[in-house]
N, C-alpha and C positions, 0 to 999 in steps of 0.2 A: 535239366534242372539241378544239376550237382554243383553246378559254379558258383549258385546262388545260396547253397547250404553252407554254412561254416562248419569245420570238425576241428575241435582242441584236441592236439595231440600233446600227451603228456611224456616226459622221458623222449624228446624230439630229438637232441643228439646224443641219445644214445643206440646202440644195436636195433632193439626193437623199434622204439620210438622213430627213429631215422628212417628203418625201413617202410612203416607204415606211413609216414610223411611224405616219402617219396613216390609209394603206390599212389595214395590220395590225389598227390599232384597230377599224375600221369594220367590218373582216371577222372581229371576235370573238377575235383572238388576244392572249395577255398579251405585253404588250409592254415590254420592258426597254431605255431608251436611254442610251447610252454618251456620257458628255460630260464635258470638262476643268473645267466651272464650271458645278453644278447652281444657282448663283444667277440666272445670266442669264435675261433674259425669256423666250428660245424654251424653254430647259430647263423653266422653271416654267409656260410653255403647255403643254407636252407633260405635266409631271406633271398639270394641271388636266385635261387630256384623257382620262387613265387611265393613262397611260405610268408604270412603275416607272423613275426616273429614277436613274442611278449615277454615280459620278464615276471615271473611269480615264483611262488615256493609252498610246497605241499603242506607245509606249516603256518601257511599265513592266508586264512580264509579270506579275508578282505581282497588278497592278490588274485585268488580262486575266483571271487565273484566279478571281477574286472575281465580274466582271462576268458570266462565262459559266458560272459554276458553277449546275447545274440546267436549264441552258437546252436546248431541242430545236434552236434552229436559230438560226442568224447572216447577218445581213445586213451586209457587207462592203464599204466602199467610203473610199477616199484621195483627200485633195485633190489630189493630185498635186506633181511638183517645177517650179516653175514661176519666173519671176521676180517677186519681191515676195511669193509665197505663204510660209506657215509652212514648207514644206519646199526651198524654192527652192536653198537650201546644203546640202541633205542630200539627193543623188539616189539614195542606195539605200535609203532610209527606207521606200518605198513596200512592196520586196521585205521589207525587215527586219520592219517591221511584220506582213504577211502571213503570215510565219512564225512571229512570235509569237503572234499570235491566233490561227492555226493548230495551233498545239502546243497551246494551251490550249483549244482546242475539241474538240482529239481528247482531251485528258485528262479534259475533263468529259463524255464519251460524246454530244457533239453529233450529231445524226444528218444534217441537211441544211444546206448553206451555200449563199448566193446572194451571188455577188461581181462588183461593177459594176467593170468596166474601161474599154475604150475600142474604138471601131471601127478598124480596117487592124491589128490584130494577125494574124499570121498570111500576109502580105502583103508584096510587095516595100517597101513604106512602113516596115515595122519596122526595116528598114537603114537607113532614110533620117531617122526621127524619134526624137530622143532618148526623146522622151515615151513613144513606142509601146515602146521596149526597157526601161523603166521597168516598165510596168504587164505587159508580157509575162512580167517575171521575178518579178511579183506573182504571177500567175495560174500559174507554174509552182510557186510557192511552197506555194499551197493546193493543186494536184493532188498534191504530195508527200505531203500529210497522208495520202490515202487515203480523206477523207470524201466524202459526196454532194454533190458540186458542179454548180451553174448557174452559166454565166456571163453576164454582162450586158455589151455593149458600145454603149453610147450612142454616137450621132454628136451634131451639135451641138444645143444646147438650145435649143427654141423661146422661152423665159423671157430669153435672153441677146439677144435682139432688142431689147428694151425695158428693161432695167437693166444695159446693157452699155455704156462709152463707145466701145468698138468698132464699134460697131454705127449705131442711129439717131442723128444729131448735127443739131439743128437742122431736123428735120424731113427729113431727107434721108437715104437708106441710104447709106453711106460706108462703103466696104470696098476693100480690096485684093484681094479676090476679082474675078475678070474678071468683065463682065458676062454671060459665057455659061458660067461657071462653075456646075456644079451642086453644091448643098450638103444634104446629108440632115438633117433636123431629128426631133427626139424632143420631146415634152413630159414633163415630169419625174413627172406624175401617169400616164403609161402605162409609163416605167420603174418604177415604184411597182407597177401593175397585173401586169407581168411577173413581178415579184418574188412578189407575192402569191399568183399562177397557179402558180408553181413550189414554193412552200412547201406549197401546198394538194395537190398531187400530185408528191411529189419521185421517185417512180418513172418517171413519165412525161418527166421533164424533167433527171433527173441525166445528167451528161455532155452536155447540149446547150450550145451557145453562140449566143448570139441577137445580132444584129448590129440594132442598135434605131433604127428609122426611122420617122414617121408619113407624110410627105411629103418630097419631093425636089425642088426649084424651083433654077432659074437666079437669080443675084442681079437681074437683070431683072424677071425673075415674081414674086420676094420683093417687092420696091418695089411694083411695081404691085399686087399682091395687098395689102398693108399701106394702100397709098392707097385703094384701092378700099373695104376695110372700114371705114376711118377717114373716109370722105366726102374726102379731100384729099388735093393733089397730093405723092407721096412719091416724088422723082426718085432712081433711082440714081446714086451719084458714085464713079467709079474714082478710087483714089489709089496714088501709087508705093509698093511693099512698103518702100521704105528708109524711110518715116514709121513704119511699123509696128516696123521693126528697132531704131531709135533708142530706142524704149520696152520692147520684149519680143524678143531675138533669136528664143526658141522659138515666140511667137506667128508672126512673120514666117515660120519654118521650115516651119511646119504650114500658113499659107496658101500658101505656094509650093507645098508637095506637094500641096493640093486644088486649086489648079489645074492642074497637070500630070497628076494621077491622080484618074479618077472613083472613088468608093468605090462597092461593089457592095453595093445594099441590096435584098431581095426583101420588099417591103411587103406584096405578096397573101398571102406566105405567114406572114408574122407577124400577118397580120389574121385567119389561120385559128386562130391560138393565143388573138388576144385580138382579138374582133371590135369592140371599141369603141375601136381604136386610131384617135387625132385625127390629121386633117389639119391643116396649119398655120391655116386657115381656121376650121376647128372650131375649135381651142384660142382663136383669136382672138375669136372670138363667143361662147365657152361659158367654161371654166374660166379662160382667160387674160384675159377681159376686163377685170376689175379692173387689172392691170397696163397693159394698152394704153391705158386711158381714162385713167390716172395719170399716164403718158407725155406725152400729147397735152393732159393739163390743165396740167401742169409747162411746156410748151412755148407754151402761149397764156398764161400768167401773166407770162412775161418779157417 
């Protein structure tokens, strides 16, 4: 019956939304992908894969009403308010867009919503990190709709280690996180898997909040694992937090918090829900291998 039910996926051309759209299509759902630009390469690829691509904007309630019309479910994700991002100047956008999309979803008779947020909400870190306060407000806006709701709270993306300038630099793992700081990690494909699981059995997952991680490594452990899998030395290099703060005060604030507070993740409990949950090594040698290989190919070409 999944093919008869439409799920609207926001952020469908981004990392999380794209992974969710691909997983839902593979599972046989009818996917409606929301984008601001249907002519882009990623939007065209979604259409070619079988998604219905619709144009809309999280700021435009009328476009959201059109996008969610007839939908059974909604996957919601927000880029977040960070320096240099599209909403860095608008810290209320996440809450406001959740409220608008939530109102549209409720009016359309949506049955279940999966909203992707962030790990740390409901902990003392919420009073320390601006980002968590914004995301907590968006969660509250979704709860206020009264719709069936599953919350996903991802940790750091495994993919970021190979396509973010804050991670591998010149073949070294360069970070303001301390050598012995634990950092939980999750693959985008596993975020998508949890979304698919929640949509497949909404009664079992309504009201649940999942703190998502497939691995939890110190920085030295992470560097050693990358080096072992890549077959080369990848040293850990610690840098002062001030170097990060110059480029992004919010990132520095987050890294300081991670250094001082260990995020609590229950990976065995998550694996009972999703037995295929990937460790970092499994991701690197499996679905993430093209990204890993591409990084080191670029490095060797310099």
